[in-house]
C-alpha positions as CSV (number, residue, x, y, z in Angstrom):
1,M,0.0,0.0,0.0
2,T,1.3,3.5,-0.9
3,E,1.0,6.4,1.4
4,I,1.5,10.0,0.1
5,K,2.6,12.6,2.7
6,N,2.9,16.3,2.2
7,A,5.8,18.4,3.6
8,P,7.1,19.5,6.0
9,F,9.4,16.5,6.6
10,F,12.3,15.7,8.8
11,A,15.8,16.5,7.3
12,E,16.3,12.7,6.7
13,V,13.4,12.7,4.2
14,F,14.7,15.7,2.3
15,E,18.1,13.9,2.2
16,A,16.4,10.7,0.9
17,M,14.6,12.8,-1.8
18,S,17.9,14.3,-2.9
19,A,19.6,10.9,-3.1
20,L,16.7,9.5,-5.2
21,D,16.5,12.5,-7.5
22,K,20.2,12.2,-8.2
23,L,19.9,8.5,-8.7
24,C,17.2,9.1,-11.3
25,F,18.6,12.3,-12.9
26,G,22.3,12.2,-12.3
27,D,24.3,15.3,-11.3
28,Y,21.2,17.4,-12.2
29,G,19.2,15.9,-9.4
30,W,18.0,18.2,-6.7
31,S,19.8,18.9,-3.4
32,A,17.9,18.5,-0.1
33,K,18.0,22.3,0.1
34,A,16.2,22.6,-3.2
35,F,13.4,20.5,-1.9
36,I,13.2,22.5,1.3
37,D,13.2,25.8,-0.6
38,T,10.4,24.6,-2.8
39,E,8.4,23.4,0.2
40,E,8.9,26.8,1.9
41,R,8.0,28.8,-1.3
42,E,4.5,30.2,-1.5
43,G,2.5,27.7,-3.6
44,G,5.2,25.1,-3.3
45,V,4.3,21.4,-3.0
46,V,6.6,18.7,-1.9
47,L,5.3,15.2,-1.6
48,A,6.9,11.9,-0.5
49,A,5.5,8.4,-1.2
50,F,6.1,5.5,1.2
51,C,5.4,1.9,0.3
52,E,5.0,-0.3,3.3
53,G,6.9,2.3,5.4
54,A,9.8,2.6,3.0
55,F,10.5,5.9,1.1
56,A,9.6,5.1,-2.5
57,G,9.1,8.3,-4.4
58,L,9.0,12.1,-4.5
59,F,7.2,15.0,-6.2
60,A,8.0,18.7,-6.2
61,G,6.0,21.4,-8.0
62,F,4.3,24.7,-7.4
63,T,1.4,26.9,-8.3
64,A,1.5,30.7,-8.7
65,G,-1.4,32.8,-9.8
66,D,-3.2,31.0,-12.7
67,T,-0.4,28.5,-13.5
68,G,1.5,25.6,-12.0
69,E,4.4,23.4,-12.8
70,V,5.6,19.9,-12.1
71,L,9.3,20.4,-11.3
72,T,10.5,16.8,-10.5
73,I,8.9,13.4,-9.9
74,A,10.9,10.3,-9.3
75,V,10.2,6.7,-8.0
76,A,12.9,4.4,-6.6
77,P,13.7,1.6,-9.1
78,E,12.5,-1.1,-6.7
79,H,9.1,0.5,-6.4
80,R,8.4,1.3,-10.0
81,R,5.3,0.0,-11.9
82,K,3.2,0.1,-8.6
83,G,1.3,3.3,-9.4
84,I,3.4,5.6,-7.2
85,A,4.1,8.3,-9.8
86,R,0.4,8.2,-10.6
87,A,-0.5,8.6,-6.9
88,L,2.0,11.5,-6.5
89,L,0.7,13.4,-9.5
90,S,-2.9,12.8,-8.5
91,E,-2.2,14.2,-5.0
92,F,-0.6,17.3,-6.5
93,L,-3.5,17.9,-8.8
94,S,-5.9,17.5,-5.9
95,L,-4.1,20.3,-4.1
96,V,-4.1,22.8,-7.0
97,P,-6.1,25.9,-6.1
98,D,-9.2,26.7,-8.1
99,E,-7.7,29.8,-9.8
100,V,-5.0,27.7,-11.5
101,E,-5.8,27.3,-15.2
102,T,-2.8,25.3,-16.5
103,I,-0.1,23.0,-15.2
104,A,3.1,22.6,-17.3
105,L,6.1,20.3,-17.2
106,E,9.1,19.3,-19.2
107,V,9.9,15.7,-20.0
108,R,12.7,13.9,-22.0
109,Q,11.4,13.0,-25.4
110,S,12.7,9.5,-24.9
111,N,10.9,8.9,-21.6
112,A,7.9,7.1,-23.1
113,A,6.6,5.9,-19.7
114,A,6.5,9.4,-18.3
115,I,4.9,10.8,-21.4
116,A,2.2,8.1,-21.3
117,L,1.6,8.9,-17.6
118,Y,1.2,12.6,-18.3
119,E,-1.0,12.0,-21.3
120,S,-3.3,9.8,-19.1
121,F,-3.8,12.8,-16.9
122,G,-4.7,15.0,-19.9
123,F,-1.4,16.7,-20.5
124,E,-0.7,17.5,-24.1
125,K,2.5,18.4,-26.0
126,A,2.7,22.2,-26.3
127,G,6.2,22.7,-27.6
128,T,9.8,21.7,-27.4
129,R,12.9,22.9,-25.5
130,K,15.9,22.2,-27.6
131,R,18.9,20.6,-25.8
132,F,17.1,21.0,-22.4
133,Y,18.7,17.9,-20.9
134,R,22.4,17.0,-20.7
135,D,24.1,13.6,-20.1
136,P,22.9,12.7,-22.7
137,T,21.9,15.9,-24.5
138,E,18.2,15.6,-25.4
139,D,15.3,17.8,-26.3
140,A,12.4,18.1,-23.8
141,D,8.7,18.1,-24.7
142,I,6.8,20.8,-22.9
143,M,3.5,19.4,-21.8
144,V,0.5,21.3,-20.5
145,K,-2.7,20.3,-18.8
146,R,-5.6,22.8,-19.1
147,L,-7.7,22.8,-15.9
148,R,-10.2,25.5,-16.8
């Protein structure tokens, strides 16, 4: 069973988030401070997923005015394909204030699983960011979900 918790968290959870983000995204993964800064930001949302008590995934995003953004989402390799990313994204969307009209994100063009997940939530490709990712260099799809 997956449990989704909303920040604030103990420092150890932020450290675990950083370690997982770096495992999934390499040197460009977030620091613990980046997760704390997002959580403390007005409109910031930081979520942690726990599977049978073990840290299993993370989400960070924000809303501001009429827009929002998914900043990072990651699931530990041993917990993938259990619906954790879906649960994290669902929880974020349930927290979005009524005045938010669109949610945006960037995703590697080669990440078919993530693209399929986002499309299942109604995100659509809205553009491309050339050479957005490094190691390896790759374009990002900009995806947007219209809420209103």
